[in-house]
N, C-alpha and C positions, 0 to 999 in steps of 0.2 A: 338225377340227384346232384351232379356236378354243377348244372346250371343254377339250381336252387341254393347251393352252398356258397357260390361266389359272392352274391350280395351280402351274405351274412359275414363273410371274412373281411370285406372291404371296410366297413365301419370300424372293425377291431383294429385294422392296420392304421386307419386315420387317427384313431384314439391313441394308439401307441406313439405315432409320429408327433401328435400334438403334445402329449405328455413329455416326450423327450425334448421337444423344443422349449416347452415351458420350464422344464428342469434346467436346461442349458442357460436360459435367460436368467432364472433365479440365481444360479451359481455365479454367473457373470456379474449381476448386480450386487450380489452379496460380497463377492471378491472386491468389487470397486468400492463399496461402502467400507469394507474392512481396511482397504488401502488408505482411504481418506481419513480414517480414524487414527492412523498412525503416521503423522506427518514427519517431515524432516525436523530433527530436534535441535534446539538451541545449543550453541557451544558453551563452554565454561565461561568465556568472556561475556556472552549474552546473559547468562544466569547471574553473573556478578553484577551486571548493570541493572538488575532487577531490585537491588537492595537500596533502601532509602538511606540518605546521609544528610549532611548539613546543607547541601545545595539543592537536592532534588528529593521530593517525596514520591514514592511509587506505591500505587494501590491497584488491586485487581477486584473490580466489582462488576464483572460481566464484560468489561473491557479493561485494558491496561491504561492507567492514567499516570502520566509523568508531569508533575507540577513543580514549579520553582519554589524553593524554601523561602525566598525573599518576601513572600506574602503569606497571609493566612490561607488555610485550606480552601481550594476551589472546588472541592467535591460537591456535586449536585448544584454547582453554580452559585454557591452562597457568598463568594468573594471574588475579587478580581486581582490581577497581578500588579505589582509595583512598577514604577516607570524609571528605575535607576538606569541611567544611560551609560553604556560602555562602548568600546570601539572594536570594530571587526577589521581584520587584515583585508586589504583590497583584493588579494589573490589567495585562494586556498592552496598554498604550497604543500605538496605531499610530505615535506620534511618539517612542517610546522603545524602545531596543533591549532585547530580552529578556535578563535577567540569569540567570546560572546558578542552578539549583536545587540542593538538597542532593544531594551525590554519594552514591550507594548502590550498593555493589559487588554487591549481590544482585539488582539489576534490570537486565535487558537489553531492547532494543526490536527487534522484527522488522517491517520494512515491506515490503508487497507493492506493486509499482508498478501504475499504471493500464494499461488495455489499449492496446497499440500506442504505448507510451511508453518510451523508453530509460530504464533504471533510473538512469542518472547524472543525470537531470533532478531527482531527489530528493536530490541531494548537499547542496544548501544547507540543507535542513531537517534531514537526518541529521547534518550537521556541527554544527549548533547544539545538538542533543541530546547529541552526544558531548562538546562543549565543557562542557556542564553536568554531565558525569560519567557518562553512560549509554552503555554499549556499544550501538551501533546498527548493524543489519545490513539492507541493502537486497538482497533476493533477486533472482535471475535467473529468468525464466519462459520456458518453451518458446514459441517464436514470439511472444514478448512478450505472452503472454496468461495471466493468473493462473488463468483458468478451466481451463487444461490441467494445473495442478499446485497445487491448493489445499493439499496437504499439505507444501509446501516448508518450512514452519516446523519440522517434525519433524527434518529433517536438520541444520538450523542449531542447534537446541537440543542435539542429540547432540554437536555439535562443541565446545560450551562448557559442560562439566559444572560448572564453578565458578559459573555464573550460576544462582541458585536460583529466580528468578522472571522470567517473560517477559511483556511486553506486546506483543501482536501487533495489527497493523492495516495501514492503507494508504490509498490514494487511489482513488476511482472503482471500477472492477471489482476492483482489488486489495483494497479494504476489504470488498467483498461476499464475496470468496473467503476472506478472513481470518475473517470471521464464520462462514462455512460450516465452516472448520476448527475453530473454537471450539465450535460446537454439536455436533460429532461427537467432541470431545475432553474436554469438561467435563460432569460429571454435573449433574442438575437442581438439586442443592444447592450447586453451585459446586465440588464436589470434583474433583480431578485424576486422570486416568488415570496409571499409573506411567510412561508414555512422554512425558509433557509436564508443563510447569510454568506453564501459562497463568494469569496473575493479573490480566489486564486487556485491554480491547479498544479500539482507536482507529479511528474512522471519520471520514475526511476527504472531504467532497464526494461522499457515496455513500449507499446504502440497503442494507438486508438483505433476503434472500429468505426464509430460514427464520425461524421464530418463536423468539426468544431470551427472550421476556418472562417465561417461567417459571423461568429460571436464577437462582438466588439467589446472593448474594455474588460476583457478577461485576461489577467496576467497569467502566463504559463511558464514554468521552468521544466524543461525536458533534459534529462541527463542519461546518456548511454555510456557503454564501455566498449572499447574497440576489440576486446577479446570475448565478448559476450556470445556464447554459443546458442542460447535459447531465444535471444532477441538480437540477431546479428545486425551489424551496422547497416546492411542493405535494407533489412526490414524496418529498422528505425528510420532510415532516410526516406523510405516510401511513405511512412506515416506523417512526415513533416507537412505534407500538403493538406492534411486534415486538421492541422492546428492553426490557431490565429496567426496572422502575419507577424505580430510583434512577439511571438514566442521566443524565449531565450534558450538557446541550445548549448549544452556543454558535453564534452567527451572525457571520460576517465581513461587516459592512455595507460594500457597495461592491465586494466581492470576487467573483470568478467561478471557474469550474471549473479553467481552465488554471493559474491562479496558485497552486494548491496544490502544483504542481510548478514547474519552470523549463524550459519547452520551447517558449515562444512561444504564438501563437494556436492555437485548436483549433476544428475544424469543429463547428457547432451551438452553440457557446458564445456568451454575451453579453459585450460589452465591460465591463471593470471600470472603476470610477470611483476606485479607489485604486491605488497602485503595487504591483508585485510584492513590493517590500521591506516595505511596510506590511502586506500580507496575510500574508507569511511571519512577521513579528514577532508578529502576533496568534496565528497557529496555533502557533508555537513557544511563546509565552507560556502559552497555555492548556494545551498538552501538558505543559510542564514542571510547571505547578501540579498537574496530574493525576498525573504520575509521583511528584512529591514527596509527595502525599497517600498514595500507596501505600506509600512508604517509612516513613511515620509509622504 
């Protein structure tokens, strides 16, 4: 009887083990999804930047649109921006507010948020770019992870046909995925596929996975922070070899990872020695100089 009972017990044991593993996997996945659904929240400063005023119109229609008030609405690409020319300070001094760059109705900006970060956390940066005359769109990502939709820019570009050139980029994982979109959308000589108009890449506090070094005629601005704990200077430096030779690099001295956005402290990051406002002024200043150079 003992010999006959052993085979009957073994399937039961395997079933129990299988169900236990399946339950553990389900709990782990459920916990991960739950974590993704509750991202780092925007600060009061970020929420205040979400309000429309006389200079910038802010709307939320699946993505966050920051458009200059100097023109009629650009929602759904029905209008373009005015070309009132202003001047930008040559250096983004941390003690000086970034001044508007030349407004160029042909250039728009698409920003991918970082992983597990509420897209509204990038409202202060997006607002400053819009004040300078550039339509700026912060996209929404599934489960707050750009990894799940690196092609999000394509839908945005299709919605604004009047914008002839787009600069795509973002922060942290958002920048990494923006670079992935670029490498699959731009030819080795920098030529565009017919379904996109990528004319530049922005990398804030991040690195690239794929090798973009062979892409010609692709302007890139890469900004890191020397106190960044999530994308340390060594990681950022190692990534430089994967970017085009003409990439323009800048470093926010005293800045950290979280202050590229506005969502408070972040796990694994280092404390910054400058204020969020100082870091934002520098990032905005360099970005506006970059955008203005494309317009010229």
